[in-house]
C-alpha positions as CSV (number, residue, x, y, z in Angstrom):
1,M,-24.0,-8.8,63.5
2,M,-25.6,-5.6,62.6
3,T,-29.0,-5.8,61.1
4,P,-29.1,-4.9,57.4
5,Y,-31.1,-1.7,56.6
6,K,-34.3,-2.0,54.9
7,E,-35.0,0.1,51.6
8,I,-35.8,3.7,52.3
9,K,-39.3,3.4,50.9
10,D,-39.9,0.5,53.4
11,Y,-39.0,2.7,56.3
12,Q,-41.4,5.5,54.6
13,T,-44.0,2.8,54.7
14,C,-43.3,2.0,58.3
15,L,-43.6,5.6,59.2
16,F,-46.9,6.0,57.3
17,E,-48.5,3.1,59.1
18,K,-47.1,4.2,62.4
19,F,-48.7,7.9,61.6
20,S,-51.8,6.4,60.2
21,S,-52.7,4.5,63.1
22,S,-52.9,7.4,65.3
23,Q,-55.9,9.9,65.5
24,D,-53.9,13.1,65.6
25,E,-55.4,15.8,63.0
26,E,-52.0,16.6,61.6
27,R,-50.7,12.9,61.1
28,F,-50.3,13.2,57.3
29,E,-49.0,16.7,57.4
30,R,-46.2,15.3,60.0
31,Y,-45.6,12.5,57.6
32,Q,-44.8,14.9,54.9
33,H,-42.8,16.7,57.1
34,S,-40.3,13.8,57.8
35,I,-40.2,13.3,53.9
36,G,-39.0,16.9,53.7
37,V,-36.5,16.7,56.6
38,M,-34.8,13.6,54.7
39,K,-34.8,15.6,51.5
40,K,-33.2,18.6,53.0
41,A,-30.5,16.4,54.8
42,I,-29.5,15.2,51.7
43,E,-29.4,18.8,50.1
44,L,-27.1,19.9,53.1
45,I,-24.8,17.0,52.8
46,D,-24.3,17.5,49.0
47,L,-24.0,21.4,49.3
48,Y,-21.3,21.2,51.8
49,H,-19.7,18.0,50.9
50,L,-20.3,16.6,54.3
51,P,-18.8,13.4,55.3
52,V,-22.0,11.8,56.1
53,D,-23.5,8.5,54.9
54,K,-26.3,9.5,52.8
55,N,-28.4,6.2,53.5
56,K,-28.0,6.8,57.4
57,A,-29.1,10.5,56.8
58,M,-32.4,9.5,55.0
59,I,-33.0,6.8,57.5
60,A,-32.3,9.1,60.3
61,G,-34.5,12.1,58.4
62,I,-37.6,9.9,57.6
63,L,-37.6,8.3,61.2
64,H,-36.7,11.3,63.5
65,D,-40.5,11.7,64.6
66,Y,-41.1,7.9,64.6
67,A,-42.4,8.4,68.1
68,K,-43.9,12.0,67.8
69,L,-47.6,10.6,68.4
70,L,-47.1,8.3,71.3
71,T,-49.0,9.0,74.5
72,K,-47.6,9.8,77.9
73,S,-48.3,6.4,79.1
74,E,-46.3,4.8,76.1
75,F,-43.5,7.1,77.0
76,E,-43.4,6.3,80.6
77,D,-43.6,2.5,79.5
78,I,-40.3,3.1,77.6
79,V,-38.3,4.6,80.4
80,L,-39.5,1.6,82.5
81,R,-38.7,-1.0,80.0
82,H,-35.2,0.2,79.3
83,A,-34.6,1.3,83.0
84,L,-34.0,5.0,81.9
85,P,-33.7,7.7,84.3
86,L,-37.1,9.1,85.5
87,S,-35.9,12.5,85.3
88,V,-36.1,12.3,81.5
89,L,-39.8,12.5,82.0
90,D,-39.2,16.1,83.8
91,S,-38.2,17.7,80.7
92,S,-40.8,19.2,78.3
93,P,-43.2,16.5,76.7
94,K,-42.2,18.4,73.4
95,V,-38.9,16.7,73.4
96,W,-39.8,13.3,74.7
97,H,-40.4,12.0,71.3
98,A,-36.8,12.7,70.4
99,L,-35.0,11.8,73.5
100,L,-37.0,8.5,73.9
101,G,-37.7,8.2,69.9
102,R,-34.4,6.2,69.6
103,W,-35.8,3.3,71.7
104,V,-39.0,3.1,69.8
105,V,-37.1,2.8,66.6
106,E,-34.6,0.3,68.0
107,D,-37.3,-1.8,69.6
108,E,-39.8,-1.6,66.7
109,L,-37.6,-1.3,63.5
110,D,-34.5,-3.3,64.8
111,I,-32.2,-0.5,64.0
112,H,-29.1,-0.5,66.3
113,D,-26.8,2.1,64.4
114,E,-25.6,4.3,67.1
115,E,-25.2,7.3,64.4
116,I,-28.6,7.1,63.6
117,L,-30.0,6.6,66.8
118,S,-28.3,9.5,68.3
119,A,-29.3,11.8,65.5
120,I,-32.8,11.0,66.1
121,E,-32.3,11.5,69.9
122,F,-30.9,15.0,69.8
123,H,-32.9,16.3,66.8
124,T,-34.8,18.6,68.8
125,T,-32.7,19.8,71.6
126,G,-29.5,19.7,70.1
127,K,-26.1,19.0,72.0
128,K,-23.0,20.4,72.2
129,Q,-20.2,19.1,69.9
130,M,-22.8,17.3,67.7
131,T,-21.5,15.1,64.8
132,P,-22.1,16.0,61.1
133,L,-25.1,13.8,61.0
134,Q,-26.6,15.0,64.1
135,E,-26.0,18.6,62.8
136,V,-28.0,17.9,59.5
137,I,-30.8,16.1,61.1
138,F,-31.3,18.9,64.0
139,L,-31.0,21.8,61.2
140,S,-33.1,19.9,58.6
141,D,-35.9,19.6,61.2
142,Y,-35.9,23.2,61.5
143,I,-35.6,24.4,57.8
144,E,-37.4,21.8,55.9
145,D,-39.2,23.8,52.8
146,Q,-42.8,23.1,54.4
147,R,-42.1,25.1,57.5
148,Q,-43.4,28.7,56.8
149,G,-42.5,31.9,58.8
150,K,-39.9,34.5,58.9
151,M,-37.5,32.8,61.2
152,Y,-37.7,29.5,59.5
153,E,-37.1,31.5,56.2
154,K,-34.2,33.7,57.7
155,V,-32.5,30.2,59.0
156,R,-33.2,28.5,56.0
157,N,-31.3,31.2,53.8
158,I,-28.3,31.3,56.2
159,A,-28.1,27.6,55.9
160,M,-27.5,27.6,52.2
161,K,-24.3,30.0,53.0
162,D,-23.1,28.7,56.4
163,Y,-24.7,25.8,58.1
164,K,-23.0,26.3,61.5
165,K,-24.1,29.8,61.4
166,A,-27.4,28.5,61.0
167,I,-27.6,26.0,63.8
168,A,-26.3,29.0,66.2
169,I,-29.2,31.2,65.0
170,M,-31.8,28.6,65.3
171,L,-30.6,27.9,68.9
172,E,-30.8,31.3,69.9
173,D,-34.3,31.6,68.6
174,T,-35.3,28.4,70.3
175,I,-34.2,29.5,73.5
176,T,-35.9,33.1,73.2
177,Y,-39.1,31.5,72.1
178,V,-38.9,29.2,75.0
179,R,-38.0,31.4,77.7
180,S,-40.5,34.2,76.5
181,R,-43.2,31.6,77.4
182,N,-42.1,30.4,80.5
183,L,-41.4,26.9,79.2
184,P,-38.9,24.5,80.6
185,L,-35.6,24.8,78.4
186,H,-33.6,21.4,78.3
187,P,-29.9,21.8,79.3
188,Y,-28.7,20.1,76.0
189,T,-30.1,23.3,74.1
190,L,-28.4,25.6,76.3
191,E,-25.0,23.6,76.2
192,A,-25.6,23.3,72.5
193,Y,-25.7,27.1,72.0
194,E,-22.8,27.9,74.3
195,D,-20.8,25.6,71.8
196,Y,-22.3,27.0,68.6
197,K,-22.7,30.8,69.4
198,K,-19.0,31.2,68.1
199,Y,-20.2,30.7,64.5
200,K,-22.8,33.7,65.0
201,K,-20.5,36.2,64.4
202,E,-21.6,38.7,61.7
203,V,-20.3,38.3,58.2
204,H,-18.2,41.6,58.3
205,G,-16.1,40.2,61.3
206,K,-15.9,37.0,59.3
207,L,-14.8,39.0,56.3
208,E,-11.8,40.5,58.2
209,E,-10.8,37.1,59.5
210,V,-10.7,35.6,55.9
211,L,-8.6,38.8,54.7
212,E,-6.1,38.1,57.6
213,T,-6.1,34.6,56.7
214,I,-4.9,35.2,53.0
215,D,-2.8,38.5,53.6
216,R,0.4,36.4,54.7
217,N,2.6,37.9,51.9
218,L,0.8,35.4,49.8
219,V,-1.5,37.7,47.7
220,E,-1.6,41.3,46.8
221,N,-4.1,43.9,45.2
222,I,-7.0,42.7,47.4
223,M,-10.6,43.9,46.0
224,V,-13.8,43.2,48.1
225,Y,-17.0,43.6,46.7
226,D,-19.9,43.7,48.5
227,V,-22.6,41.8,46.5
228,R,-25.5,41.4,49.2
229,N,-28.0,43.4,46.9
230,F,-26.9,41.7,43.8
231,S,-26.5,37.8,44.6
232,S,-28.6,35.1,46.7
233,L,-25.3,32.9,46.8
234,C,-23.0,34.9,48.9
235,D,-22.6,38.3,50.7
236,Y,-18.9,39.2,49.6
237,V,-16.7,38.3,46.7
238,I,-12.9,38.7,47.2
239,V,-10.9,39.0,43.9
240,T,-7.0,39.0,44.8
241,T,-3.7,38.1,42.9
242,A,-1.4,35.2,44.4
243,L,2.2,36.2,44.1
244,S,2.7,32.6,42.7
245,E,0.9,29.5,42.2
246,T,2.6,28.0,45.5
247,Q,1.4,31.0,47.5
248,M,-1.9,30.6,45.9
249,F,-2.2,27.0,47.1
250,A,-0.7,28.2,50.7
251,A,-3.6,30.5,50.9
252,I,-5.9,27.9,50.0
253,H,-4.6,25.8,52.6
254,Y,-4.6,28.3,55.2
255,L,-8.5,29.1,54.4
256,S,-9.2,25.5,54.7
257,E,-7.6,25.2,58.1
258,D,-9.4,28.3,59.3
259,F,-13.1,28.0,57.9
260,I,-15.7,25.6,56.8
261,L,-15.5,25.3,53.0
262,R,-18.5,24.8,50.7
263,G,-16.3,24.1,48.0
264,I,-13.0,24.5,46.1
265,E,-12.5,25.0,42.2
266,K,-9.2,25.1,40.5
267,G,-8.3,26.1,36.8
268,H,-5.2,27.0,34.9
269,G,-3.8,30.1,37.0
270,W,-7.0,30.5,39.1
271,S,-8.7,29.1,42.2
272,L,-12.1,29.7,43.6
273,V,-12.8,29.0,47.2
274,D,-16.5,29.1,48.5
275,L,-16.9,29.7,52.0
276,G,-20.7,30.1,52.0
277,D,-21.3,33.7,52.5
278,I,-17.9,34.7,51.1
279,V,-16.3,33.7,47.8
280,V,-12.6,34.2,47.3
281,H,-11.3,34.3,43.6
282,L,-7.4,33.8,43.4
283,F,-5.7,34.4,40.2
284,L,-2.0,34.6,38.9
285,K,-1.3,38.5,37.7
286,E,-1.7,37.7,34.2
287,D,-4.6,35.4,34.4
288,R,-6.5,37.9,36.6
289,E,-6.2,40.5,33.7
290,L,-7.1,37.8,31.1
291,Y,-10.5,36.6,33.0
292,G,-11.2,40.4,33.7
293,L,-13.5,39.5,36.7
294,D,-12.8,42.9,38.2
295,R,-14.4,44.4,35.1
296,L,-17.5,42.4,35.7
297,Y,-17.7,44.1,39.3
298,I,-17.1,47.4,38.2
299,N,-20.4,48.6,39.2
300,I,-20.8,46.5,42.5
301,P,-20.0,48.5,45.8
302,K,-16.4,48.0,47.0
303,V,-15.5,47.3,50.9
304,S,-12.9,49.5,52.2
305,I,-9.9,47.3,53.5
306,Q,-8.2,48.8,56.6
307,K,-4.6,47.9,56.7
């Protein structure tokens, strides 16, 4: 029988007490970081409407660094007590708190949920084919709002438009950083990058794919506006006319099959498909004239479409 979860505030208290018992000078900053990861995880789940249990995300977020301040001898004891491969200690000590942290959380807090434990386990290295919860905790650990620096800001901004691409950029940056300092790189991280690098393609390449997806005798009069210098919400806006309501819904269907959607809105004679860095407006002919969105973008640079 699964042990009932405590209230989130109780886990916060557990973490605070755990860190307070350490002499680490940054223990209180580390506690605030964990609170930030929890909040950022919920922000991402809401932004992308991800199929993730928010309670599990909050627990994994607040406890992801629970083992951060353990000593080497304590990690060695965990490996022996759970009969784990000794090779886990051959990896960089910087990842021990993640790879072995799941066992500490399970032992001390009586949490046995595999989704939560695996999100804690892989929050530093990442892994190929991460679950949505693993992705959210992995990314949130990097982009929570207290992290300062150009790379953190870059990935944070990308995450608000395309979280899969943000993970790819984050992995690439991690690999570059570790290699530049001749530090050991965990194979999970390399495997994760090989899996996620397909999401790193430039927005312009993605734009071409979006246009190809909707241009299947479904729409006409496609206009593409480059709003990168005018909006922080997306990079490109596509305005197009669906040949019929049926073809409008078909275009939405194809987009949902080929891309990760941040959201869809529908009204009488129009639909909006939010792909994060690209927003697609689909209108019926008379409704496009009625709403006059093209007039709103009259001074925005247009992207030439090659047929």
